[in-house]
C-alpha angles and dihedrals in degrees: 000000000000120000096252093051090046091049093049094047095047092050094046091048089053091048091051093044096048096036091203101137148357111262123228121211135213118249113287114214089217089064107041095165095060111109102188118002117203144143114244116244090239089054090052090052090050093047091241119149099214120151112207131191107235106202096177118048117210113170092199097047093103085241102276129121112157090185093058114118114262109233099179142347124211134194092219145011089250092057090050092051092044089056090062105262115146128184115253 
């Protein structure tokens, strides 16, 4: 495993394990129309790797928007990282 992939996976595993916040991701060239990619806090708590397109940014929203467009779903953190998503 290369160091970037290892770094991403370790940090995402910690985020899922601790369930302390909703992560935001850098732009992924495979998904050019995504404004702000993140995983909902509720998805983190349920151990679901679902990238959503957050059109409206509210820093105090507790990081959940069930109506946000689902961009991609993954069976694992590794699959998410392998698809090009990187933590912001």
